[in-house]
Phi, psi and omega in degrees: 000320180297319180295323179295320179296321180298323181293336183275351179293129181299134181254354179291124185297325181294314178297321179298319181296325180286323190261354184237015181298329186270352186237101182289341184261007183300140183290337182250031180300136180302142180277151175082186183284140180291154185299316183294331175293319178296322179294320176299321178295317177299321176301312182297317180297315180296318181292311182297315179296318180294316178296319179299316180293320182292317184283325185269324185247328183098150185294337182259009180299143184301318181293320179296314180298317179297316180297317181294312186288329186255352184226293188287322180294315177301321178295315178296320180294325176301315179298314181294321180294322178296321178290317178298328182301328185256003184301308185297307180296325179293311181299312184295308184292319183291324180288320177298312180296319181297315180287322179297334178296346178274013179305331179291357182300332179288329180275320184273345175059248185300324183298314179297316180297314181298320180297314183292318179296317179299317180300313182296316183294311182294322178294318178298318178300317182296319180293318179296325175298313180298313181293323178299316179292319180296324178284334180276309182283325181050063184297331182284352180254007181273053178221167181290155178302324180296313179295321179299319180295319178296317179297317180297317180296325185277318192254338182273353181260351183285335178271043186302317182298314181295317182296318179297319179296320179294321181297315180296319179296321180295317179296321182291334185263002183298331181268356182274154173288167181299319180294318178296319177299319180297318180297314181293328182288322188263319188261122180281137174279332176217098184299334181290326174294324179295330182275322191277350182292162178299330175239094183304138179276099185294327180299314179294317182298317182290323177294317179299316178296322180297316180295317179298316179300318179295318179299322179299321181293342182262358181259154174298146183304317180301330180282316186272340186304315180300317181293317178299322178299319177297316180296321178295321178294317178297319178299317179295321180295313181293326176296320177294324177296320175303316178303313182294313182296320182292341174296334180272351187302317182304319181286320179294320179299316179300315182291315182294319178292323176301317180305311186283317183290322180299327182271321189250353172071208190288339184298325178297321179294322177296317178295323178297321177300319177294326176297313179300316179299317181298313180297311182296323178295316178297315178297321180294317179299317181290319184292305185274336182267293185296314180294322178297316178296322180296309183289332180286311185271323184267321182262350180058042179238140173297123183304321180296318178295320179300307182295328178295320184283343182249019185296329177295319177297318180300314181294319180294315180296317181296323183284321186267340184055033183217119175295322180295317181291334182273347186304313180302318178295318180297319179299316181292312185293319182295327179281312186282321186262333180255343179080020178284127181301149184296326181294331175277318178308306189298328180278304188296314184285324180293313177293321182297331180300335177251320191266330186255079184240077183296318181297320178295318179299315178298315182297316180297319179297313179296317183296315180298316180294319179300311182290328175295319177297318178299319182280358180074023179261116180274119180269122179290170177302319180298317179293324179292325175294326175295321177298321177301312180300312181295321182292322178295312177293325176297323176296326178287321188265350183293137177297138181279051181227163180305137177064019181295339183273347184301313179300324178297314182297317179299318179297319179293317179301314181297324183292323183265011171086030178244135180302119181295349176300338178297340180300337181300330184297328182259352183298324183295329180258003184296325184298311182293323177290328176298317178299320182289315183287330175296321176301316178297318180302309186291318178295327175298322175299319181293321177295324178295317181297318180291324177297312181296316181298316180295319181293338177271002174095007179279144177268122185269169179065014175270082186246154176300147184295335184271004178274122181289141178283132178155000000 
């Protein structure tokens, strides 16, 4: 029996890293240095090397330019191309699977509707908070005009294909009404053309996936199950590719950061600091403000008592950076410490691990605006509303694993005509921000579960005396 149990222990290093972060004595702890530690080292190497080159030789030095063009830039571009390669299948499959998971809405009725409505509203609030802060603080513009001009010349011209496509679309729509423009912008007339272009139209792809997911929920399970199985397999494959590609991330981060820091110096790091402050401020406002108001008015729970009872979930989410890895803990804590019935728990939290990712939606919105500001690309109100739409759907479709939002952000950047190489600037700090936004994601699932349970007439916090709070 013991031998059989040993065979069932997961041997995948990625799964081990997600499930054993809190236990230093676990028998199947991954060997060697953890990936996020390697990425931090890559960050340090890229920053130190870039600053040394910038201060001693200058960004236009012949040796620096040769090193960037023949060594560090190709390595960085390889990493970005590998991520871009999986954007379309990842976005499509994850969004279909995420929405199809609401298939139980026909059985659960009001519970499914309330969960989905709550997710959309709270996610929209989180994105608007992020965009409001990014437009107010404007972290990407806290650099000198000279550096801003260089950044614009370098990074806003690389998305030529996307920009040209947008220009033609804008010219074609000048005679259309506002409603007609909205229809053409969101709904694809041929989704295969949206996928096959040099710059895939993420808005069309996500809308198409959303419609397919909704249709699946309305079909009998025997009819939809084979297709859902294919999408789940595709989702698993693309998630594994992210795992493989991210193993290369420490070296790519070092090279990509060297490219930018060697040319633009310390100002980029200062702007990055403002970006981190903006994200953390947005997450804090949503965590302590929006969630507190939600549990107080909708769930009828004292916010201090709520956060006290879910502290174990908070620690697990922060440590693993994975909604999926935190799900077992969230299921136990919400039932034992909050009193949410299991029939509500199993639906809301399971679907929420993929679909209700408020922190990810906020992060994606802030990141896109920050990088657009760095590249000198002014996003109009219409484009920012499009970012809201993409970020909300991105929150639904993003894989619940570390760095799962990076491919989505790269796809959006490419779509709006910004060189995705700019993503390198935030990759070094993505891990710590990932830990914070995952915490927001998971706690958001718990607020949704308590809201649904309270609205269904259940009395919360009625827990056995011997159940430890946490």
